[in-house]
Wavefront OBJ file of the C-alpha trace (Angstrom):
o trace
v 33.977 -108.359 -58.617
v 36.082 -111.531 -59.013
v 38.865 -109.932 -56.954
v 36.935 -108.565 -54.002
v 33.976 -110.914 -53.466
v 33.818 -114.615 -52.714
v 30.874 -116.586 -54.121
v 28.991 -119.186 -52.153
v 30.397 -121.792 -54.569
v 33.773 -121.067 -56.193
v 34.028 -122.287 -59.797
v 37.130 -124.226 -60.811
v 39.428 -121.723 -62.569
v 39.337 -123.695 -65.825
v 36.514 -126.256 -65.852
v 34.034 -124.201 -63.752
v 33.225 -127.317 -61.667
v 31.944 -126.525 -58.122
v 34.603 -125.956 -55.452
v 34.543 -124.664 -51.886
v 33.915 -120.949 -51.600
v 32.060 -119.565 -48.606
v 30.284 -122.940 -48.543
v 32.306 -126.046 -47.717
v 29.560 -128.608 -48.376
v 25.980 -128.865 -49.519
v 23.036 -131.234 -49.414
v 20.254 -131.677 -51.986
v 16.879 -133.027 -50.832
v 13.190 -133.193 -51.755
v 13.769 -134.326 -55.309
v 16.198 -131.545 -56.094
v 14.056 -128.725 -54.710
v 15.920 -128.098 -51.432
v 19.572 -127.044 -51.193
v 21.254 -126.698 -47.819
v 24.694 -125.045 -47.676
v 27.137 -125.355 -44.791
v 29.415 -122.339 -44.501
v 32.970 -122.061 -43.261
v 32.935 -122.268 -39.493
v 30.259 -124.958 -39.307
v 31.431 -127.620 -36.863
v 29.439 -130.523 -38.335
v 28.927 -129.918 -42.070
v 26.814 -132.514 -43.863
v 26.260 -133.615 -47.428
v 28.714 -133.409 -50.319
v 32.082 -131.954 -49.376
v 33.332 -129.403 -51.899
v 37.007 -129.637 -52.944
v 39.356 -126.887 -51.765
v 42.512 -125.380 -53.221
v 44.452 -128.539 -52.362
v 42.658 -130.296 -55.227
v 44.113 -127.900 -57.798
v 47.386 -128.391 -59.698
v 50.579 -126.472 -58.898
v 49.781 -123.806 -61.495
v 47.076 -122.508 -59.176
v 47.896 -123.457 -55.580
v 51.733 -123.535 -55.702
v 51.400 -126.454 -53.235
v 50.026 -124.112 -50.600
v 47.278 -125.158 -48.216
v 43.979 -123.337 -47.947
v 42.459 -122.028 -44.748
v 40.831 -124.297 -42.172
v 37.206 -124.961 -42.980
v 36.213 -125.121 -39.301
v 37.121 -121.445 -38.939
v 34.507 -118.940 -40.135
v 35.097 -116.645 -43.079
v 35.178 -112.947 -42.232
v 34.459 -109.697 -43.965
v 37.552 -107.597 -44.585
v 36.615 -105.317 -41.664
v 36.255 -108.210 -39.238
v 32.634 -109.432 -38.810
v 31.783 -113.061 -39.493
v 30.187 -114.005 -42.804
v 26.970 -115.755 -41.839
v 23.879 -117.343 -43.302
v 21.979 -114.158 -42.441
v 24.232 -112.313 -44.900
v 23.135 -114.701 -47.641
v 19.465 -114.195 -46.834
v 19.881 -110.406 -46.876
v 21.811 -110.568 -50.166
v 19.145 -112.588 -51.973
v 16.457 -110.267 -50.674
v 18.463 -107.308 -51.966
v 18.913 -108.827 -55.438
v 15.198 -109.570 -55.712
v 13.708 -106.504 -54.014
v 11.584 -104.532 -56.513
v 13.323 -101.279 -55.556
v 16.730 -102.731 -56.503
v 15.503 -102.934 -60.138
v 17.838 -105.835 -60.883
v 17.548 -106.428 -64.651
v 18.623 -110.077 -64.345
v 16.472 -110.921 -61.326
v 14.536 -113.347 -63.524
v 17.512 -115.714 -63.434
v 16.836 -116.208 -59.706
v 13.182 -117.129 -60.156
v 13.931 -120.826 -59.620
v 13.785 -120.088 -55.869
v 10.306 -120.404 -54.411
v 8.718 -116.993 -53.920
v 11.378 -115.151 -55.933
v 9.141 -114.097 -58.819
v 6.334 -113.026 -56.482
v 8.659 -110.979 -54.277
v 10.476 -109.400 -57.239
v 7.217 -108.318 -58.874
v 5.779 -106.863 -55.672
v 3.145 -109.554 -55.192
v 4.590 -110.974 -51.953
v 6.691 -109.728 -49.024
v 10.363 -110.594 -48.545
v 9.449 -113.231 -45.965
v 7.884 -115.348 -48.722
v 11.248 -115.742 -50.432
v 12.354 -119.289 -49.580
v 15.904 -118.444 -48.468
v 16.431 -118.974 -44.761
v 19.192 -119.149 -42.164
v 18.868 -122.367 -40.138
v 21.688 -121.252 -37.865
v 24.752 -119.005 -38.056
v 26.525 -121.118 -40.666
v 23.692 -123.005 -42.403
v 21.603 -121.515 -45.199
v 18.735 -123.267 -46.962
v 17.020 -122.598 -50.303
v 13.725 -124.096 -51.432
v 13.084 -124.184 -55.184
v 9.609 -124.382 -56.696
v 10.863 -126.973 -59.224
v 14.206 -128.791 -59.610
v 16.941 -126.579 -61.088
v 20.006 -128.700 -61.872
v 21.937 -125.524 -62.711
v 21.449 -124.071 -59.211
v 25.031 -124.695 -58.059
v 26.296 -122.845 -61.144
v 23.975 -119.969 -60.297
v 25.466 -119.858 -56.785
v 28.945 -119.680 -58.342
v 28.139 -116.660 -60.507
v 28.406 -112.935 -59.871
v 24.584 -112.834 -59.894
v 24.387 -114.150 -56.316
v 27.539 -112.886 -54.579
v 26.907 -112.495 -50.829
v 26.915 -108.795 -49.913
v 28.015 -107.053 -46.668
v 24.691 -106.092 -45.097
v 26.465 -104.298 -42.230
v 28.210 -101.983 -44.739
v 24.950 -101.396 -46.569
v 23.137 -100.640 -43.294
v 25.885 -98.195 -42.268
v 25.654 -96.395 -45.621
v 21.893 -96.121 -45.238
v 22.365 -94.663 -41.758
v 24.756 -92.071 -43.228
v 22.037 -90.964 -45.614
v 24.051 -92.062 -48.664
v 22.800 -95.553 -49.401
v 25.044 -96.053 -52.428
v 28.233 -95.141 -50.523
v 28.753 -98.711 -49.279
v 30.562 -99.481 -52.561
v 33.143 -96.715 -52.095
v 36.753 -97.256 -50.921
v 36.908 -96.774 -47.188
v 33.324 -97.930 -46.715
v 33.103 -101.190 -48.629
v 33.631 -104.504 -46.841
v 34.786 -107.370 -49.062
v 34.943 -111.147 -48.722
v 37.389 -112.088 -51.473
v 41.165 -112.173 -51.759
v 41.492 -108.399 -52.267
v 40.282 -105.057 -50.864
v 39.136 -102.062 -52.873
v 41.450 -99.094 -52.273
v 40.914 -96.875 -55.345
v 38.039 -96.462 -57.767
v 38.308 -94.025 -60.661
v 35.496 -94.594 -63.186
v 36.639 -94.814 -66.816
v 40.267 -94.861 -65.691
v 41.409 -97.483 -63.179
v 40.498 -99.503 -60.105
v 43.082 -100.619 -57.540
v 42.814 -103.494 -55.082
v 45.230 -104.711 -52.434
v 45.579 -107.957 -50.528
v 42.893 -108.849 -47.968
v 44.620 -110.454 -44.995
v 41.253 -111.364 -43.474
v 40.537 -113.671 -46.423
v 40.210 -117.314 -45.363
v 42.638 -118.507 -48.075
v 45.064 -115.580 -47.702
v 48.056 -117.962 -47.727
v 47.195 -119.011 -51.279
v 46.932 -115.486 -52.697
v 50.029 -114.712 -54.769
v 49.781 -110.960 -55.398
v 50.034 -107.920 -53.166
v 47.683 -105.960 -55.390
v 46.161 -105.478 -58.840
v 45.469 -102.387 -60.916
v 42.572 -102.765 -63.342
v 42.670 -100.445 -66.341
v 39.620 -99.538 -68.415
v 41.792 -99.403 -71.542
v 40.734 -101.630 -74.416
v 41.449 -102.135 -78.089
v 44.540 -100.447 -79.514
v 45.174 -98.617 -76.219
v 45.340 -101.903 -74.279
v 47.607 -103.389 -76.940
v 50.016 -100.435 -76.763
v 50.087 -100.589 -72.958
v 50.930 -104.283 -73.177
v 53.756 -103.595 -75.631
v 55.264 -100.987 -73.312
v 55.065 -103.305 -70.285
v 52.342 -101.347 -68.494
v 49.754 -104.131 -68.840
v 50.435 -107.739 -67.803
v 47.254 -109.483 -68.930
v 43.850 -108.813 -70.469
v 40.294 -110.031 -70.275
v 39.049 -111.991 -73.247
v 37.060 -109.136 -74.780
v 39.784 -106.466 -74.531
v 41.108 -107.098 -78.036
v 38.564 -106.537 -80.813
v 38.760 -109.060 -83.631
v 40.456 -106.682 -86.062
v 43.446 -106.571 -83.680
v 43.239 -110.122 -82.324
v 43.493 -111.633 -85.825
v 46.968 -110.095 -86.164
v 48.158 -111.281 -82.753
v 47.830 -115.054 -83.144
v 51.574 -115.547 -83.754
v 52.706 -113.087 -81.088
v 54.337 -114.521 -77.972
v 51.915 -114.247 -75.096
v 48.808 -114.612 -77.259
v 46.026 -116.859 -75.934
v 42.719 -117.805 -77.494
v 39.882 -120.083 -76.436
v 36.204 -120.597 -77.298
v 33.807 -118.516 -75.240
v 30.441 -119.465 -73.802
v 28.959 -116.514 -75.651
v 26.451 -116.155 -78.443
v 26.442 -113.177 -80.789
v 23.352 -112.484 -82.854
v 21.152 -109.740 -84.248
v 17.673 -109.305 -82.788
v 14.484 -108.264 -84.560
v 11.795 -106.052 -83.164
v 8.885 -108.310 -84.042
v 6.382 -105.847 -82.583
v 6.978 -103.290 -85.310
v 6.656 -103.710 -89.078
v 8.063 -105.202 -91.213
v 9.361 -107.958 -88.909
v 6.030 -108.975 -87.515
v 6.207 -111.350 -90.490
v 8.351 -114.342 -89.515
v 9.048 -115.159 -93.189
v 10.982 -111.913 -93.565
v 12.988 -112.880 -90.491
v 13.748 -116.264 -92.041
v 14.878 -114.605 -95.261
v 17.395 -112.328 -93.529
v 18.814 -115.289 -91.601
v 19.159 -117.391 -94.760
v 20.875 -114.515 -96.561
v 23.490 -113.956 -93.838
v 26.798 -115.612 -94.797
v 27.986 -116.520 -91.339
v 31.050 -118.484 -92.429
v 32.151 -115.492 -94.470
v 31.726 -113.278 -91.408
v 33.780 -115.494 -89.094
v 36.458 -115.908 -91.791
v 36.584 -112.116 -91.995
v 36.895 -111.835 -88.206
v 39.636 -114.455 -88.193
v 40.161 -114.873 -84.455
v 38.416 -118.078 -83.404
v 34.739 -117.199 -83.778
v 32.508 -120.016 -85.061
v 29.469 -119.571 -87.323
v 26.200 -120.188 -85.477
v 22.934 -121.718 -86.605
v 21.547 -121.696 -83.074
v 21.515 -119.502 -79.977
v 23.140 -121.901 -77.499
v 26.914 -122.370 -77.949
v 28.449 -125.871 -77.762
v 28.022 -127.395 -74.282
v 28.659 -130.860 -72.920
v 25.635 -133.114 -73.373
v 23.656 -130.601 -75.413
v 22.666 -131.363 -79.019
v 21.210 -128.244 -80.645
v 18.748 -128.290 -83.548
v 20.650 -128.745 -86.811
v 17.913 -127.926 -89.308
v 14.564 -126.161 -89.421
v 12.723 -127.301 -92.574
v 9.584 -125.436 -93.573
v 7.374 -125.775 -96.647
v 6.896 -122.682 -98.783
v 5.055 -122.629 -102.086
v 5.353 -126.376 -102.516
v 9.063 -126.645 -101.720
v 10.907 -127.418 -98.507
v 13.768 -125.209 -97.372
v 15.929 -125.116 -94.252
v 15.601 -121.701 -92.652
v 18.749 -122.291 -90.557
v 20.916 -122.829 -93.639
v 22.712 -120.251 -95.788
v 20.531 -120.247 -98.908
v 20.525 -116.842 -100.665
v 18.376 -118.008 -103.569
v 15.556 -119.304 -101.376
v 15.950 -116.259 -99.130
v 15.370 -113.914 -102.055
v 12.300 -115.850 -103.174
v 10.835 -115.603 -99.662
v 11.766 -111.928 -99.359
v 10.157 -110.974 -102.651
v 7.093 -113.156 -102.093
v 6.467 -111.277 -98.833
v 6.836 -107.864 -100.474
v 10.293 -107.234 -99.106
v 11.420 -105.411 -102.247
v 8.860 -102.693 -101.544
v 9.972 -102.079 -97.963
v 11.652 -98.797 -96.978
v 15.247 -98.429 -95.812
v 16.196 -101.088 -93.220
v 17.652 -99.793 -89.935
v 20.697 -101.663 -88.567
v 21.293 -100.636 -84.952
v 24.697 -101.394 -83.407
v 27.099 -100.350 -80.668
v 29.419 -97.498 -81.629
v 32.687 -99.407 -81.664
v 34.821 -100.559 -84.558
v 34.191 -104.309 -84.365
v 30.396 -103.887 -84.213
v 30.447 -101.421 -87.099
v 32.555 -103.732 -89.252
v 30.209 -106.698 -88.782
v 27.238 -104.422 -89.501
v 28.897 -103.355 -92.755
v 29.444 -106.980 -93.801
v 25.784 -107.810 -93.129
v 24.721 -104.672 -94.955
v 26.726 -105.784 -97.999
v 25.450 -109.381 -97.871
v 21.800 -108.348 -97.657
v 22.241 -105.838 -100.464
v 23.815 -108.559 -102.636
v 21.466 -111.418 -101.810
v 18.155 -109.614 -101.208
v 18.530 -106.253 -102.903
v 18.003 -104.464 -99.569
v 19.214 -100.946 -98.874
v 19.943 -100.259 -95.216
v 21.502 -97.697 -92.925
v 23.750 -98.333 -89.920
v 22.748 -96.465 -86.760
v 25.456 -96.706 -84.052
v 24.892 -95.677 -80.420
v 27.147 -95.484 -77.362
v 26.894 -98.661 -75.321
v 24.913 -97.311 -72.331
v 22.385 -95.599 -74.598
v 22.222 -98.701 -76.799
v 21.185 -100.956 -73.925
v 18.563 -98.473 -72.712
v 17.064 -97.400 -76.038
v 17.431 -100.581 -78.102
v 17.913 -103.789 -76.126
v 15.590 -102.797 -73.284
v 12.920 -101.093 -75.372
v 10.354 -101.984 -78.028
v 9.772 -98.647 -79.757
v 12.348 -99.012 -82.530
v 12.159 -100.660 -85.919
v 14.638 -102.830 -87.792
v 17.294 -105.171 -86.480
v 19.896 -104.735 -83.735
v 23.285 -106.138 -82.729
v 22.809 -108.460 -79.750
v 25.913 -109.855 -77.972
v 25.418 -112.159 -74.974
v 27.947 -113.753 -72.610
v 26.479 -116.582 -70.527
v 26.233 -116.042 -66.776
v 26.691 -119.770 -66.167
v 27.440 -122.616 -68.594
v 23.982 -124.057 -69.121
v 21.435 -123.702 -71.966
v 18.882 -122.521 -69.402
v 20.646 -119.154 -69.126
v 20.589 -118.400 -72.846
v 17.032 -119.654 -73.425
v 15.283 -118.248 -70.345
v 16.426 -114.828 -71.536
v 13.761 -114.977 -74.264
v 10.921 -115.889 -71.941
v 11.415 -113.192 -69.322
v 13.692 -110.404 -70.495
v 12.921 -109.846 -74.159
v 10.598 -106.903 -74.909
v 10.595 -107.350 -78.703
v 9.077 -110.865 -78.933
v 7.100 -113.371 -76.887
v 5.711 -116.890 -77.245
v 3.733 -118.412 -74.325
v 4.289 -121.941 -75.646
v 8.065 -121.401 -75.666
v 7.853 -120.037 -72.113
v 6.123 -123.232 -70.952
v 8.578 -125.475 -72.792
v 11.740 -123.869 -71.452
v 10.349 -123.745 -67.897
v 9.439 -127.439 -68.006
v 12.784 -128.371 -69.592
v 14.810 -126.449 -67.022
v 13.001 -128.269 -64.192
v 13.639 -131.774 -65.586
v 15.877 -133.745 -63.227
v 17.177 -136.426 -65.593
v 20.255 -134.844 -67.277
v 19.779 -136.449 -70.706
v 16.036 -135.766 -70.830
v 16.629 -132.234 -69.627
v 19.104 -131.465 -72.416
v 16.755 -133.012 -74.984
v 13.874 -130.885 -73.726
v 16.029 -127.760 -73.779
v 16.983 -128.563 -77.374
v 13.297 -128.864 -78.268
v 12.715 -125.518 -76.559
v 15.450 -123.970 -78.668
v 13.862 -125.438 -81.793
v 10.640 -123.632 -80.841
v 12.649 -120.428 -80.339
v 14.323 -120.747 -83.742
v 10.993 -121.378 -85.433
v 9.868 -118.019 -84.057
v 13.295 -116.541 -84.933
v 13.313 -113.386 -82.791
v 17.012 -113.105 -83.586
v 19.571 -114.168 -86.173
v 22.222 -116.440 -84.586
v 25.436 -115.117 -86.133
v 28.481 -116.581 -84.395
v 29.803 -118.051 -81.152
v 32.416 -115.754 -79.714
v 36.026 -116.458 -78.741
v 38.299 -114.918 -76.133
v 41.553 -113.470 -77.428
v 44.066 -111.881 -75.097
v 47.745 -111.223 -74.436
v 49.517 -112.187 -71.226
v 53.142 -111.792 -70.177
v 54.993 -115.124 -69.708
v 55.780 -114.559 -66.024
v 52.079 -114.363 -65.103
v 50.923 -117.727 -63.747
v 47.583 -119.052 -62.509
v 45.500 -116.601 -64.552
v 43.639 -118.950 -66.877
v 40.575 -117.604 -68.587
v 37.593 -119.920 -68.833
v 34.597 -120.085 -71.149
v 32.809 -117.342 -69.181
v 35.773 -114.928 -69.337
v 35.798 -114.718 -65.516
v 39.282 -114.965 -63.950
v 40.023 -116.532 -60.558
v 42.392 -113.825 -59.378
v 43.174 -115.473 -56.044
v 45.447 -117.955 -57.844
v 47.540 -115.451 -59.833
v 51.264 -115.236 -59.117
v 54.405 -113.931 -60.778
v 57.006 -116.539 -61.704
v 60.386 -114.852 -61.364
v 62.108 -117.781 -63.109
v 60.503 -116.821 -66.402
v 62.152 -114.147 -68.458
v 60.270 -110.851 -68.294
v 59.974 -109.286 -71.749
l 1 2 3 4 5 6 7 8 9 10 11 12 13 14 15 16 17 18 19 20 21 22 23 24 25 26 27 28 29 30 31 32 33 34 35 36 37 38 39 40 41 42 43 44 45 46 47 48 49 50 51 52 53 54 55 56 57 58 59 60 61 62 63 64 65 66 67 68 69 70 71 72 73 74 75 76 77 78 79 80 81 82 83 84 85 86 87 88 89 90 91 92 93 94 95 96 97 98 99 100 101 102 103 104 105 106 107 108 109 110 111 112 113 114 115 116 117 118 119 120 121 122 123 124 125 126 127 128 129 130 131 132 133 134 135 136 137 138 139 140 141 142 143 144 145 146 147 148 149 150 151 152 153 154 155 156 157 158 159 160 161 162 163 164 165 166 167 168 169 170 171 172 173 174 175 176 177 178 179 180 181 182 183 184 185 186 187 188 189 190 191 192 193 194 195 196 197 198 199 200 201 202 203 204 205 206 207 208 209 210 211 212 213 214 215 216 217 218 219 220 221 222 223 224 225 226 227 228 229 230 231 232 233 234 235 236 237 238 239 240 241 242 243 244 245 246 247 248 249 250 251 252 253 254 255 256 257 258 259 260 261 262 263 264 265 266 267 268 269 270 271 272 273 274 275 276 277 278 279 280 281 282 283 284 285 286 287 288 289 290 291 292 293 294 295 296 297 298 299 300 301 302 303 304 305 306 307 308 309 310 311 312 313 314 315 316 317 318 319 320 321 322 323 324 325 326 327 328 329 330 331 332 333 334 335 336 337 338 339 340 341 342 343 344 345 346 347 348 349 350 351 352 353 354 355 356 357 358 359 360 361 362 363 364 365 366 367 368 369 370 371 372 373 374 375 376 377 378 379 380 381 382 383 384 385 386 387 388 389 390 391 392 393 394 395 396 397 398 399 400 401 402 403 404 405 406 407 408 409 410 411 412 413 414 415 416 417 418 419 420 421 422 423 424 425 426 427 428 429 430 431 432 433 434 435 436 437 438 439 440 441 442 443 444 445 446 447 448 449 450 451 452 453 454 455 456 457 458 459 460 461 462 463 464 465 466 467 468 469 470 471 472 473 474 475 476 477 478 479 480 481 482 483 484 485 486 487 488 489 490 491 492 493 494 495 496 497 498 499 500 501 502 503 504 505 506 507 508 509 510 511 512 513 514
């Protein structure tokens, strides 16, 4: 996705700050509820000019100049990329028949929720083309994170002409196949072999083609020990941040080519509060207080940080530090590690009489190991007996994370789509079948729409406090990206979202190839 499609706003490869993508400038009006974007090719763009590749250091642009902004961007097969393409793309993402599981993240746009839920036609979605190279969005309330949303994979402009051609062929899904797909990014798709490899080659119709430093990229689906062995034999040059599970990453920290950085990702375990025994919030508190999170991250040993909250560290955001509650005449902090108080709560709520606890997790080594540590901790601190029930990842998302007909507790990893608390908190108000709280929904909606940055972050923190008081999940740790990269690879800097900017990658022949 990062190789073949260009977002409306391109995130800075390291800081994620807004840069020119398909849009070269933007204007915000009506108290933050109207965004107007001026696309490449517009002869009189207005508003705030977005920085181009020239603003980046040598590591990324190699002192090369980007394409002229007065020339329109084109799809790889030639047609212009226009505002009508953006309108069609947003309608596609929100159409009920698309069944987009993260459509709720686009509900800040006026009419989006109504259209997505079948209560209004597409024309009510407030995304419009003012002319060929001007697109305008109306929001129902201010959304200060909107530029970040337009820089994410969630809103990538799609080639409507390719999609229309596929529909005319009678194979609607064929627009994504090599030979049919039109792309807008620095590369073209030439091979796609599921569960094996994907191959892309340079797109000479790309507006910044002069900046692109590679002729092609092969993406391998290998991970874990297989990826490590391929790296050692020279068949892999770099990795994404999740390719190395922690049990391997912890042994790589002194290896040349190792890189690690904090991720904007929150790893927890979710309860099904709609099924016994976890309809009782006190039992949920007890399990959280009996989870030794520092012990878990010490065991993982590759940069993870113990978490008391759901939202990972972000600039300007101060998360709740404590959650004191009064139980039987004493005050305890349900966010703290306190096995003694946890056992008292557990036993007082009849936890010792409960049947075997089900621990659902993804069937991979790192998930199983963390599940075993939790199993041991809860046996030690609460006297609980439990069983670990692993499932393959696709089945896990369908039968556990997207359903409410299971009992127990489940592994729940989450990588942010954009670096803002709104993403991680809104998830619980719109996409969480195992718990709900109307008051939390109101709080997070109001907080997300607050224009003043400081007040907004404070309100989001208060929303998270409400979430933690309901405790639909146990915050366990904030994740870290660990990967290996050969020394001659330049410009491929991972960021907190683990999304690479592949247009800037180049091979430095002056560095010794191992």
